[in-house]
Structures are given as structure tokens and as C-alpha cells.
PASEBA-1860 file (N, C-alpha, C; in nm, 3 decimals):
! residues 110
1> MIVGIFLR> -1.957/0.784/-0.601/-1.865/0.710/-0.595/-1.740/0.678/-0.556 ~ -1.661/0.611/-0.483/-1.573/0.572/-0.424/-1.406/0.633/-0.470 ~ -1.338/0.707/-0.455/-1.188/0.775/-0.461/-1.145/0.656/-0.359 ~ -1.166/0.666/-0.305/-1.047/0.563/-0.157/-1.089/0.559/-0.068 ~ -1.021/0.428/-0.036/-1.016/0.377/0.138/-0.872/0.366/0.225 ~ -0.963/0.389/0.324/-0.892/0.402/0.428/-0.880/0.243/0.501 ~ -0.758/0.170/0.511/-0.736/0.015/0.604/-0.700/0.027/0.684 ~ -0.736/-0.064/0.776/-0.565/-0.036/0.897/-0.613/-0.155/0.979
9> HIKTYKGI> -0.465/-0.234/0.965/-0.503/-0.387/0.999/-0.570/-0.504/0.982 ~ -0.601/-0.455/0.850/-0.647/-0.582/0.740/-0.626/-0.633/0.641 ~ -0.659/-0.776/0.699/-0.512/-0.855/0.593/-0.421/-0.844/0.541 ~ -0.376/-0.816/0.452/-0.192/-0.758/0.413/-0.172/-0.608/0.455 ~ -0.253/-0.546/0.482/-0.210/-0.431/0.523/-0.245/-0.378/0.657 ~ -0.058/-0.376/0.745/-0.057/-0.283/0.881/-0.054/-0.169/0.899 ~ -0.100/-0.101/1.048/-0.123/0.063/1.045/-0.209/0.067/0.964 ~ -0.215/0.225/0.901/-0.307/0.320/0.873/-0.247/0.343/0.710
17> NFIPLSDG> -0.363/0.288/0.607/-0.348/0.286/0.516/-0.458/0.335/0.405 ~ -0.393/0.493/0.282/-0.484/0.512/0.208/-0.449/0.455/0.074 ~ -0.566/0.432/0.027/-0.542/0.322/-0.141/-0.637/0.423/-0.240 ~ -0.564/0.527/-0.296/-0.615/0.592/-0.425/-0.737/0.493/-0.492 ~ -0.806/0.536/-0.499/-0.919/0.401/-0.588/-0.967/0.441/-0.733 ~ -0.975/0.592/-0.724/-1.028/0.693/-0.870/-0.960/0.816/-0.887 ~ -0.978/0.905/-0.974/-0.883/1.079/-0.939/-1.066/1.136/-1.002 ~ -1.104/1.061/-0.979/-1.246/1.178/-1.013/-1.334/1.097/-1.091
25> EKFCGLVG> -1.237/1.023/-1.216/-1.316/0.970/-1.359/-1.403/0.863/-1.253 ~ -1.427/0.756/-1.406/-1.533/0.724/-1.385/-1.490/0.520/-1.388 ~ -1.388/0.548/-1.386/-1.256/0.385/-1.424/-1.234/0.372/-1.298 ~ -1.193/0.275/-1.281/-1.129/0.228/-1.161/-1.081/0.065/-1.173 ~ -0.921/0.026/-1.202/-0.840/-0.060/-1.274/-0.796/-0.090/-1.140 ~ -0.721/-0.279/-1.083/-0.599/-0.240/-0.986/-0.577/-0.403/-0.998 ~ -0.427/-0.323/-1.042/-0.314/-0.427/-1.120/-0.197/-0.435/-1.020 ~ -0.128/-0.511/-1.035/-0.016/-0.537/-0.986/0.028/-0.694/-0.928
33> NNGIGKST> 0.132/-0.654/-0.872/0.211/-0.848/-0.865/0.126/-0.901/-0.770 ~ 0.183/-1.035/-0.741/0.044/-1.117/-0.633/0.097/-1.078/-0.508 ~ 0.048/-1.086/-0.381/0.056/-1.041/-0.256/0.075/-0.874/-0.207 ~ -0.005/-0.788/-0.293/0.039/-0.685/-0.320/-0.092/-0.630/-0.229 ~ -0.218/-0.677/-0.181/-0.409/-0.602/-0.160/-0.400/-0.588/-0.255 ~ -0.426/-0.630/-0.351/-0.591/-0.621/-0.430/-0.723/-0.655/-0.422 ~ -0.619/-0.818/-0.388/-0.799/-0.882/-0.355/-0.839/-0.791/-0.205 ~ -0.739/-0.761/-0.105/-0.771/-0.694/0.016/-0.857/-0.588/0.018
41> ILEALDKI> -0.876/-0.521/-0.069/-0.932/-0.415/-0.111/-1.041/-0.467/-0.151 ~ -1.081/-0.575/-0.247/-1.192/-0.608/-0.320/-1.269/-0.644/-0.214 ~ -1.212/-0.665/-0.079/-1.279/-0.738/0.022/-1.302/-0.658/0.152 ~ -1.259/-0.617/0.147/-1.282/-0.446/0.232/-1.430/-0.379/0.195 ~ -1.397/-0.367/0.050/-1.522/-0.316/0.034/-1.645/-0.388/0.038 ~ -1.611/-0.498/0.027/-1.729/-0.586/0.028/-1.776/-0.627/0.178 ~ -1.667/-0.584/0.268/-1.751/-0.597/0.400/-1.841/-0.494/0.450 ~ -1.742/-0.375/0.361/-1.861/-0.242/0.356/-1.992/-0.285/0.365
49> FLSHKEWN> -2.019/-0.287/0.211/-2.177/-0.319/0.130/-2.230/-0.423/0.225 ~ -2.128/-0.582/0.246/-2.285/-0.658/0.291/-2.174/-0.703/0.439 ~ -2.254/-0.654/0.523/-2.199/-0.615/0.696/-2.175/-0.786/0.720 ~ -2.246/-0.864/0.676/-2.323/-1.007/0.723/-2.144/-1.115/0.746 ~ -2.047/-1.006/0.649/-1.913/-1.097/0.623/-1.848/-1.075/0.759 ~ -1.742/-1.134/0.778/-1.618/-1.100/0.818/-1.534/-1.032/0.831 ~ -1.450/-0.966/0.903/-1.313/-0.843/0.923/-1.214/-1.015/0.920 ~ -1.108/-0.957/0.775/-1.023/-1.029/0.795/-0.902/-0.968/0.850
57> INLSHNKS> -0.907/-0.955/0.957/-0.781/-0.855/1.036/-0.668/-0.910/0.995 ~ -0.563/-0.876/1.005/-0.375/-0.850/1.011/-0.320/-0.900/1.115 ~ -0.310/-1.080/1.156/-0.307/-1.107/1.322/-0.201/-1.050/1.315 ~ -0.090/-0.964/1.258/0.047/-0.963/1.325/0.051/-0.792/1.407 ~ -0.093/-0.717/1.356/-0.051/-0.581/1.414/-0.055/-0.576/1.609 ~ 0.016/-0.523/1.695/-0.013/-0.516/1.811/-0.186/-0.529/1.841 ~ -0.236/-0.592/1.950/-0.340/-0.640/1.987/-0.385/-0.560/2.181 ~ -0.366/-0.400/2.158/-0.345/-0.332/2.232/-0.502/-0.340/2.287
65> QDDSNIPY> -0.519/-0.300/2.352/-0.736/-0.291/2.414/-0.781/-0.128/2.369 ~ -0.657/-0.062/2.370/-0.770/0.096/2.369/-0.795/0.107/2.184 ~ -0.870/0.212/2.220/-0.872/0.258/2.070/-0.744/0.333/1.982 ~ -0.643/0.310/2.025/-0.556/0.346/1.947/-0.450/0.221/1.813 ~ -0.547/0.086/1.854/-0.495/0.003/1.727/-0.631/-0.060/1.671 ~ -0.736/0.002/1.655/-0.811/-0.081/1.629/-0.834/-0.101/1.437 ~ -0.880/-0.214/1.406/-0.852/-0.209/1.326/-0.979/-0.144/1.246 ~ -0.956/-0.047/1.143/-1.055/-0.006/1.055/-1.104/0.012/0.895
73> IVPIFLIE> -1.215/-0.030/0.843/-1.232/0.034/0.721/-1.303/0.203/0.694 ~ -1.212/0.234/0.602/-1.349/0.406/0.618/-1.292/0.364/0.449 ~ -1.431/0.368/0.359/-1.462/0.405/0.165/-1.425/0.590/0.201 ~ -1.390/0.641/0.119/-1.510/0.756/0.086/-1.497/0.790/-0.007 ~ -1.628/0.858/-0.011/-1.710/0.901/-0.144/-1.682/1.026/-0.207 ~ -1.666/1.033/-0.332/-1.714/1.139/-0.389/-1.844/1.170/-0.438 ~ -1.928/1.284/-0.375/-2.045/1.297/-0.394/-2.114/1.457/-0.427 ~ -2.205/1.425/-0.556/-2.146/1.599/-0.660/-2.261/1.650/-0.558
81> KDKVTFDA> -2.194/1.776/-0.500/-2.272/1.903/-0.360/-2.418/1.946/-0.437 ~ -2.435/1.915/-0.540/-2.575/1.958/-0.587/-2.639/1.832/-0.577 ~ -2.684/1.726/-0.616/-2.736/1.576/-0.618/-2.763/1.571/-0.461 ~ -2.745/1.624/-0.305/-2.789/1.623/-0.135/-2.745/1.719/-0.158 ~ -2.907/1.695/-0.014/-2.972/1.799/0.105/-2.981/1.811/0.177 ~ -2.947/1.914/0.269/-2.920/1.901/0.401/-3.005/1.969/0.507 ~ -3.060/1.947/0.664/-3.103/2.066/0.714/-2.981/2.080/0.761 ~ -3.006/2.214/0.880/-2.944/2.295/0.942/-2.861/2.253/1.022
89> KELEVVQV> -2.919/2.142/1.046/-2.823/2.046/1.159/-2.693/1.960/1.107 ~ -2.801/1.909/0.972/-2.691/1.797/0.905/-2.615/1.896/0.802 ~ -2.577/1.963/0.817/-2.514/2.099/0.729/-2.367/2.148/0.811 ~ -2.394/2.135/0.901/-2.339/2.175/1.044/-2.227/2.093/1.086 ~ -2.267/1.987/1.036/-2.155/1.822/1.088/-2.145/1.845/0.970 ~ -2.167/1.820/0.819/-2.080/1.783/0.744/-1.967/1.911/0.692 ~ -1.950/2.019/0.759/-1.921/2.117/0.700/-1.796/2.079/0.837 ~ -1.835/2.086/0.984/-1.707/2.013/1.024/-1.662/1.903/0.934
97> IDKSIKQI> -1.720/1.798/0.914/-1.639/1.723/0.901/-1.524/1.771/0.736 ~ -1.593/1.826/0.673/-1.543/1.909/0.548/-1.356/2.015/0.613 ~ -1.393/2.061/0.627/-1.316/2.153/0.720/-1.213/2.052/0.756 ~ -1.208/1.938/0.851/-1.136/1.829/0.951/-1.020/1.721/0.813 ~ -1.127/1.690/0.682/-1.103/1.617/0.587/-1.017/1.719/0.476 ~ -1.017/1.888/0.471/-0.943/1.910/0.421/-0.797/2.011/0.502 ~ -0.770/1.955/0.574/-0.677/1.965/0.708/-0.583/1.858/0.675 ~ -0.623/1.719/0.588/-0.546/1.620/0.595/-0.487/1.644/0.490
105> KATNLP> -0.340/1.647/0.497/-0.176/1.616/0.392/-0.125/1.464/0.352 ~ -0.123/1.498/0.240/-0.050/1.356/0.215/0.078/1.290/0.267 ~ 0.102/1.465/0.335/0.261/1.370/0.371/0.223/1.295/0.525 ~ 0.099/1.327/0.543/0.087/1.245/0.706/0.034/1.113/0.685 ~ 0.023/1.064/0.546/0.010/0.962/0.589/0.033/0.861/0.532 ~ 0.077/0.778/0.532/0.198/0.642/0.574/0.154/0.632/0.325
END
């Protein structure tokens, strides 16, 4: 289940944005006024799952050449722990990622 998505400089979203899509239940609805980014979220997910699609980058972002300003799309998945098995090396990587994610606070996000 996808519970959220991070978008950076994608279509209507400038900077880094976290868009929650679910609270862990099995339903998600995107509602709101025209022009607030509902279609952008769906287009970003479409890009993730159908990689042949082109990126729809926000053209007003600073086009610096370093990695600090590269547009990205990062879906956040919720996976039941008992449905996945890891070997020792994979488990080590997952634990590092888990620890890093747990340090993120909502106040650090726009």
C-alpha cells in the first residue's frame, strides 16, 4: 500500500513536499479545488510505475547543476513485516533505512 509520496519540483509542486495518501486504511480519495495538485500526484505515481513516461518538472525551480536541487518522486510504501523475508545483508540495509526514517519529524517537512 502506498501511504504517501514525496515530490520535489514536479509540475505544481515547488520544493520538497510530502503528500499523505492514506492513514493505513484501504481507501484514498483526492479531493480539492482545481489547480492544487491532484492530477500531479496521479501523474507522478504513473511515472513511477510506467517509467517510459516523461517527467513533468516544475519549470520555475532553480536549475542548479548540483544534487541539492534535482526533481524527484519518492513513493512511501507500507508493507506488513511478516510478509517479507530478508537475508542478513538486506536486513542490515532495511534497519538503516528504518532508523533514518524514524528520525524524520513532521516539523521538518514543508
